[in-house]
C-alpha positions as CSV (number, residue, x, y, z in Angstrom):
1,M,26.3,38.8,-6.2
2,S,24.1,41.2,-8.2
3,L,21.3,43.6,-7.7
4,Y,18.4,44.3,-10.0
5,K,15.2,46.4,-9.8
6,R,11.6,45.3,-9.7
7,G,9.6,48.5,-9.9
8,R,11.2,50.8,-7.4
9,I,12.7,48.1,-5.1
10,W,16.1,46.5,-5.4
11,W,16.4,42.7,-5.3
12,A,19.5,40.7,-4.4
13,D,20.5,37.6,-6.5
14,F,23.3,35.5,-5.0
15,S,24.3,31.9,-4.3
16,V,25.6,30.3,-1.0
17,Y,27.0,26.8,-1.0
18,G,25.3,26.0,-4.3
19,V,21.9,27.4,-3.3
20,R,20.6,30.4,-5.3
21,H,18.7,33.1,-3.4
22,Q,16.6,35.8,-4.9
23,V,15.5,38.1,-2.1
24,S,14.0,41.6,-1.9
25,T,16.2,44.1,-0.1
26,E,13.0,46.2,0.6
27,R,15.2,49.3,-0.3
28,A,14.7,51.8,-3.1
29,D,18.1,53.5,-2.6
30,R,20.9,51.5,-4.2
31,R,23.5,52.2,-1.5
32,E,21.1,50.9,1.2
33,A,20.3,47.9,-1.0
34,V,24.0,47.0,-1.3
35,Q,24.4,47.1,2.5
36,K,21.2,45.0,2.9
37,E,22.5,42.5,0.4
38,R,25.7,41.9,2.4
39,E,23.5,41.3,5.5
40,L,21.4,38.8,3.6
41,V,24.4,36.9,2.3
42,E,25.9,36.7,5.8
43,Q,22.6,35.4,7.2
44,A,22.4,32.7,4.5
45,R,26.0,31.6,5.2
46,K,25.3,31.3,9.0
47,S,22.1,29.3,8.4
48,Q,23.8,27.0,6.0
49,M,27.2,26.7,7.7
50,P,26.3,23.3,9.2
51,R,25.6,21.9,5.8
52,K,29.1,23.1,4.6
53,E,30.6,21.3,7.5
54,W,28.6,18.1,6.7
55,A,30.3,18.0,3.2
56,R,33.6,17.3,4.9
57,K,32.3,14.6,7.2
58,K,32.0,10.9,6.5
59,L,28.7,9.5,5.3
60,S,28.5,7.2,8.3
61,E,28.8,10.2,10.6
62,V,26.2,12.3,8.7
63,I,23.4,9.6,8.5
64,P,22.6,9.6,12.2
65,L,22.2,13.4,12.1
66,C,19.9,13.3,9.1
67,L,17.8,10.5,10.6
68,A,17.5,12.4,13.9
69,E,16.3,15.5,12.0
70,R,13.8,13.4,10.0
71,A,12.4,11.9,13.2
72,T,11.0,15.3,14.1
73,D,8.5,15.4,11.1
74,S,8.2,11.7,10.2
75,C,6.8,8.6,12.0
76,A,9.0,6.1,13.6
77,A,8.2,3.5,10.9
78,T,9.4,5.8,8.2
79,V,12.7,6.5,10.0
80,K,13.2,2.8,10.6
81,K,12.8,2.0,6.9
82,E,15.1,4.8,5.9
83,R,17.8,3.4,8.3
84,Q,17.3,-0.1,6.8
85,F,17.8,1.0,3.2
86,L,20.9,3.1,4.1
87,R,22.7,0.1,5.6
88,P,24.1,-1.3,2.3
89,V,24.9,2.3,1.3
90,V,26.9,2.8,4.5
91,K,28.7,-0.5,4.1
92,A,29.8,0.5,0.6
93,L,30.4,4.2,0.9
94,G,30.4,4.9,4.6
95,E,34.1,5.9,4.8
96,R,33.8,8.5,2.1
97,S,33.1,12.1,2.9
98,L,30.0,13.6,1.3
99,R,31.9,15.7,-1.2
100,E,33.8,12.6,-2.3
101,I,30.6,11.0,-3.4
102,T,30.2,11.8,-7.1
103,A,28.0,10.7,-9.9
104,D,30.5,8.1,-10.9
105,V,30.6,6.7,-7.4
106,I,26.8,6.4,-7.3
107,L,26.6,4.8,-10.7
108,E,29.3,2.3,-9.7
109,Y,27.4,1.5,-6.5
110,R,24.2,1.0,-8.5
111,A,26.0,-1.3,-11.0
112,N,27.4,-3.5,-8.1
113,R,24.0,-3.8,-6.5
114,K,22.4,-4.8,-9.9
115,A,25.1,-7.4,-10.3
116,L,24.0,-9.0,-7.0
117,G,20.5,-9.5,-8.5
118,L,18.7,-6.7,-6.7
119,S,15.6,-5.3,-8.4
120,N,15.5,-1.8,-9.8
121,V,12.9,-0.8,-7.2
122,T,15.2,-1.7,-4.3
123,I,18.2,0.1,-5.9
124,N,16.2,3.2,-6.6
125,I,15.0,3.3,-2.9
126,E,18.6,3.0,-1.7
127,V,19.9,5.7,-4.0
128,G,16.9,7.8,-3.1
129,A,17.8,7.6,0.6
130,L,21.4,8.6,-0.3
131,R,20.0,11.5,-2.4
132,R,18.2,12.9,0.6
133,I,21.4,12.9,2.6
134,L,23.3,14.7,-0.2
135,K,20.5,17.2,-0.6
136,R,20.7,18.0,3.1
137,G,24.4,18.7,2.5
138,K,23.6,20.8,-0.6
139,L,25.7,18.5,-2.8
140,W,23.1,16.7,-4.9
141,H,22.8,19.4,-7.5
142,R,26.3,18.5,-8.8
143,M,25.1,15.0,-10.0
144,A,21.3,15.4,-10.4
145,D,21.6,15.4,-14.2
146,D,23.8,12.3,-14.4
147,V,22.0,10.0,-11.9
148,K,18.5,9.2,-13.1
149,P,16.3,6.5,-11.6
150,L,16.4,3.1,-13.1
151,K,13.3,1.9,-15.0
152,E,10.9,0.0,-12.8
153,Q,8.2,-2.6,-13.7
154,P,4.7,-1.5,-12.9
155,S,3.8,-2.2,-9.3
156,E,1.8,-5.3,-8.6
157,V,-1.9,-4.6,-8.6
158,G,-3.9,-6.2,-5.9
159,R,-6.5,-8.9,-6.4
160,A,-10.1,-9.6,-5.7
161,M,-11.3,-13.0,-4.4
162,T,-14.1,-15.0,-5.8
163,P,-17.2,-15.3,-3.6
164,A,-16.2,-18.9,-2.8
165,Q,-12.7,-17.9,-1.7
166,K,-14.0,-15.1,0.5
167,Q,-16.4,-17.5,2.2
168,K,-13.7,-20.1,2.7
169,L,-11.3,-17.6,4.1
170,L,-13.7,-16.3,6.7
171,E,-15.0,-19.8,7.5
172,V,-11.5,-21.1,8.3
173,A,-10.5,-17.9,10.2
174,S,-13.4,-18.3,12.6
175,T,-12.4,-21.9,13.6
176,N,-9.1,-21.1,15.4
177,P,-9.0,-18.9,18.5
178,Q,-5.3,-18.1,17.6
179,W,-6.5,-16.4,14.5
180,E,-9.1,-14.2,16.2
181,A,-7.3,-10.9,15.7
182,A,-6.6,-11.7,12.1
183,Y,-10.2,-12.8,11.6
184,C,-11.7,-9.6,13.1
185,A,-9.2,-7.5,11.2
186,A,-10.1,-9.2,7.9
187,M,-13.8,-8.6,8.7
188,L,-13.2,-4.9,9.2
189,A,-11.1,-4.6,6.0
190,L,-13.7,-6.4,3.9
191,N,-16.5,-4.3,5.3
192,T,-14.9,-0.8,5.6
193,T,-12.0,-0.8,3.1
194,M,-9.6,0.2,5.9
195,R,-5.9,-0.2,5.5
196,A,-4.0,-2.4,8.0
197,C,-2.3,0.6,9.6
198,E,-5.7,2.3,10.1
199,I,-7.1,-0.9,11.8
200,R,-4.1,-1.3,14.1
201,H,-4.2,2.3,15.3
202,L,-7.9,2.3,16.1
203,K,-8.8,3.2,19.7
204,W,-12.1,2.5,21.4
205,S,-12.7,6.3,21.5
206,D,-12.8,6.2,17.7
207,V,-15.5,3.5,17.7
208,D,-19.1,4.6,18.2
209,L,-21.2,1.4,18.3
210,L,-24.4,3.4,19.1
211,E,-24.2,5.6,16.0
212,K,-22.6,2.7,14.1
213,K,-19.6,4.6,12.8
214,I,-15.8,4.8,13.3
215,T,-13.5,7.8,13.0
216,I,-10.1,7.2,11.3
217,R,-7.7,9.6,13.0
218,R,-4.4,8.0,11.9
219,S,-3.9,7.0,8.3
220,K,-1.3,6.7,5.5
221,T,-1.9,10.3,4.5
222,A,-3.6,13.3,6.1
223,A,-6.4,13.0,3.6
224,G,-7.1,9.5,5.1
225,R,-8.8,10.9,8.2
226,R,-12.5,10.2,7.7
227,V,-15.7,8.8,9.2
228,I,-16.9,5.4,8.0
229,P,-20.4,4.0,8.8
230,L,-20.5,0.4,10.1
231,N,-22.5,-2.4,8.5
232,S,-23.5,-5.6,10.2
233,G,-20.3,-7.4,9.3
234,A,-18.1,-4.6,10.9
235,M,-20.5,-4.4,13.9
236,F,-20.1,-8.2,14.4
237,A,-16.2,-7.9,14.4
238,F,-16.3,-5.0,16.9
239,Q,-18.6,-6.8,19.2
240,K,-16.2,-9.8,19.3
241,L,-13.3,-7.4,19.9
242,R,-15.2,-5.7,22.7
243,E,-15.9,-9.0,24.4
244,R,-12.2,-9.9,24.2
245,A,-11.2,-6.4,25.5
246,S,-13.7,-6.7,28.5
247,K,-12.1,-9.9,29.6
248,S,-8.6,-8.3,29.8
249,S,-9.9,-4.9,31.1
250,S,-8.6,-3.2,28.0
251,D,-11.8,-1.5,26.9
252,L,-11.2,2.0,28.1
253,P,-11.5,4.8,25.5
254,E,-7.8,5.5,25.4
255,H,-7.0,1.8,24.8
256,Y,-6.3,0.3,21.4
257,V,-8.8,-2.0,19.8
258,F,-5.9,-4.3,18.7
259,P,-3.4,-4.1,21.6
260,T,0.1,-5.5,21.5
261,C,0.6,-8.9,23.0
262,E,4.0,-10.2,24.2
263,S,4.3,-13.6,25.8
264,G,0.6,-13.7,26.4
265,H,0.5,-10.3,28.2
266,F,-1.7,-7.6,26.7
267,D,-0.6,-3.9,26.8
268,P,-3.6,-1.9,25.7
269,T,-1.7,1.3,25.6
270,K,0.3,0.2,22.6
271,P,-1.0,-0.9,19.2
272,M,-0.4,-4.3,17.7
273,V,2.7,-4.3,15.6
274,S,1.5,-7.0,13.0
275,W,-0.6,-10.1,12.6
276,R,1.6,-11.2,9.6
277,E,2.4,-14.7,11.0
278,A,-1.2,-15.5,11.9
279,W,-2.3,-14.2,8.5
280,R,0.1,-16.4,6.6
281,K,-1.0,-19.5,8.5
282,L,-4.6,-18.6,8.0
283,T,-4.3,-18.1,4.2
284,K,-2.3,-21.3,3.8
285,A,-4.8,-23.3,5.8
286,A,-7.7,-21.9,3.8
287,Q,-6.0,-22.8,0.5
288,T,-5.1,-26.3,1.7
289,L,-8.7,-27.0,2.8
290,T,-10.0,-25.7,-0.5
291,V,-7.7,-28.2,-2.3
292,L,-8.8,-31.0,0.0
293,E,-12.5,-30.3,-0.7
294,K,-11.7,-30.3,-4.4
295,A,-10.0,-33.7,-4.1
296,L,-13.1,-35.0,-2.2
297,R,-15.3,-33.9,-5.2
298,T,-13.1,-34.8,-8.1
299,R,-11.1,-37.8,-6.9
300,P,-13.1,-40.0,-4.6
301,S,-10.7,-42.8,-5.4
302,L,-8.0,-41.2,-3.3
303,F,-10.0,-41.9,-0.1
304,G,-9.9,-45.7,-0.1
305,T,-11.3,-46.6,3.3
306,A,-13.8,-45.1,5.7
307,Q,-11.0,-45.1,8.3
308,E,-8.8,-42.9,6.1
309,R,-11.6,-40.5,5.4
310,A,-12.4,-40.2,9.1
311,S,-8.8,-39.5,9.8
312,L,-8.7,-36.7,7.3
313,E,-11.9,-35.2,8.7
314,R,-10.3,-35.3,12.2
315,M,-7.2,-33.6,10.9
316,K,-9.4,-31.0,9.2
317,S,-11.5,-30.3,12.3
318,E,-8.3,-30.0,14.5
319,G,-6.6,-27.7,12.0
320,R,-3.6,-30.0,11.4
321,I,-2.7,-28.4,8.1
322,K,0.8,-29.8,7.9
323,N,-0.5,-33.3,8.2
324,I,-3.0,-32.7,5.4
325,N,-0.3,-31.3,3.2
326,L,1.9,-34.4,3.8
327,W,-1.1,-36.6,2.9
328,L,-1.7,-34.6,-0.4
329,Q,2.0,-34.8,-1.3
330,E,1.9,-38.6,-1.0
331,K,-1.5,-39.2,-2.6
332,A,-1.8,-36.4,-5.2
333,P,1.4,-34.3,-5.8
334,D,-0.3,-32.2,-8.4
335,L,-3.0,-31.1,-5.9
336,A,-0.2,-30.5,-3.3
337,E,1.2,-27.9,-5.7
338,E,-2.1,-26.1,-5.7
339,T,-1.8,-25.4,-2.0
340,K,1.0,-23.0,-2.8
341,A,-1.2,-20.8,-4.9
342,G,-4.6,-19.0,-4.6
343,L,-5.4,-18.0,-1.0
344,A,-2.0,-19.0,0.2
345,G,-0.5,-15.9,-1.6
346,L,-3.3,-13.5,-0.5
347,R,-2.0,-10.3,1.1
348,F,-3.9,-8.6,3.8
349,H,-3.9,-5.4,1.7
350,D,-5.8,-7.4,-1.0
351,L,-8.9,-7.3,1.2
352,R,-9.0,-3.6,0.7
353,H,-8.9,-4.2,-3.1
354,H,-11.6,-6.8,-2.8
355,A,-13.9,-4.5,-0.8
356,I,-13.5,-1.6,-3.3
357,T,-14.1,-4.0,-6.2
358,E,-17.4,-5.2,-4.6
359,L,-18.5,-1.6,-4.2
360,A,-17.7,-0.8,-7.8
361,E,-19.4,-4.0,-9.1
362,R,-22.6,-3.0,-7.3
363,G,-22.7,0.3,-9.1
364,E,-22.0,2.6,-6.2
365,A,-21.1,6.1,-7.1
366,D,-17.4,6.9,-7.5
367,L,-17.6,9.8,-5.1
368,S,-19.1,7.5,-2.4
369,I,-16.4,4.9,-2.9
370,M,-13.7,7.6,-2.8
371,S,-15.1,9.0,0.4
372,I,-15.3,5.6,2.1
373,A,-11.9,4.3,0.9
374,D,-9.8,7.6,1.0
375,H,-9.2,8.0,-2.7
376,I,-8.6,11.5,-3.9
377,S,-8.3,10.8,-7.6
378,R,-10.0,8.8,-10.3
379,R,-6.7,7.1,-11.2
380,M,-6.3,5.6,-7.7
381,L,-9.9,4.3,-7.8
382,E,-9.1,2.5,-11.0
383,H,-6.0,1.1,-9.5
384,Y,-7.9,-0.4,-6.6
385,S,-11.0,-1.6,-8.4
386,H,-10.7,-4.9,-10.2
387,I,-14.0,-5.7,-11.9
388,R,-14.2,-9.5,-12.1
389,I,-14.6,-11.2,-15.5
390,E,-18.0,-12.6,-14.5
391,T,-19.3,-9.0,-13.9
392,K,-17.9,-7.9,-17.3
393,R,-19.5,-10.9,-19.0
394,R,-22.9,-10.1,-17.5
395,A,-22.5,-6.5,-18.6
396,L,-21.8,-7.5,-22.2
397,E,-24.6,-10.1,-22.2
398,A,-27.0,-7.3,-21.5
399,L,-26.1,-6.0,-25.0
400,E,-27.0,-9.2,-26.7
401,S,-30.0,-9.3,-29.1
402,P,-31.8,-12.5,-30.0
403,I,-30.5,-14.2,-33.2
404,T,-33.4,-15.6,-35.2
405,G,-31.7,-16.2,-38.5
406,T,-30.7,-14.1,-41.5
407,P,-32.3,-10.7,-41.2
408,A,-35.0,-10.0,-43.9
409,P,-34.0,-7.5,-46.5
410,T,-35.3,-4.0,-46.0
411,P,-38.2,-3.4,-48.6
412,V,-37.6,-0.6,-51.1
413,Q,-40.3,2.0,-50.8
414,S,-41.8,3.3,-54.1
415,Y,-42.6,7.0,-54.7
416,P,-44.9,8.7,-57.2
417,T,-43.6,10.3,-60.4
418,N,-45.1,12.6,-63.0
419,L,-42.7,11.4,-65.7
420,P,-44.1,9.3,-68.6
421,T,-43.2,5.6,-68.5
422,K,-41.2,4.4,-71.5
423,A,-43.3,2.0,-73.7
424,Q,-42.1,-1.5,-73.9
């Protein structure tokens, strides 16, 4: 412990359980400052005493306490992910007390996880969850300089579809009633740039069909709360959703636009958890039908008889994608491989990338795009915008000048002179 002066006031400088405190005693007299310093040290010890006790406890005992604390200021999904990433940590280190977890222990754990083939990203997330536990116990400072994050590959950038792919995706989505939720969600993402979490947590009180606008009240970040105007595509999706909600009496203001559905029973007071399964089936079906249409154009010999062609058309209209895949594997294995690429690997989040790309290609102002899509930096706008090669080519073609042959030499201009010319 030590005291030092700033002007006329004495300040206390001390450490409690590895945490440094620099606090004003608010005293000008040194004797009073010494007494105040003792009180401040005692207060710090009392407030941090539970953390000292945590250092003696096993990791498996401390984790539930930390997760319970984090639940007070984080959403349930965040706590669930944290618990999931801590499972392998508990399995490997759960019987150790916090103070027994050293830098060497963490480095050994990291090496073992790497030997199992896990990516650096996953390992960093697991060690990061452990780091937060050790920080809560005021023990991380002992190893912070020795445990640095592993190098990670740049995160995968989203993609933008071609106009044909976008049309095919929406065309296929509209044909199957089981994909209605995924279809309407896709329409909203493509016409508003909303994230999946923003779409799922929309309530009818957030949707104003008269003023043609929606209010995002729950987003990935606090800055994501915004108002988005609705175009005709978004209005069409909301009208379909309103019709569906009216049939199930789930169109009250406090009800969710995408309610949860379990065993065919709607609960409008809870948001839909996910449409992942429907989305995967939809994208695979769209890619398969795209490949089938390509085969019809480029390889008519594959369709020998009118009966076979009619059978394929019937499978296409009935949405029997598995049967079409089996037919392609038998008739054209190379085309069957194409059904695993393209739209089949399209993520729902890529629709947000696509919408922002279309806005950028049409020359909309950066500030307008940032306001619509919840981007607070130019760097994030560049991350989400993927100007397609066709647009880049058109931009460069605008710079072209006609080539008419070898340019004529520039004539040399003469100028008058008063000097005498030399006689020949």
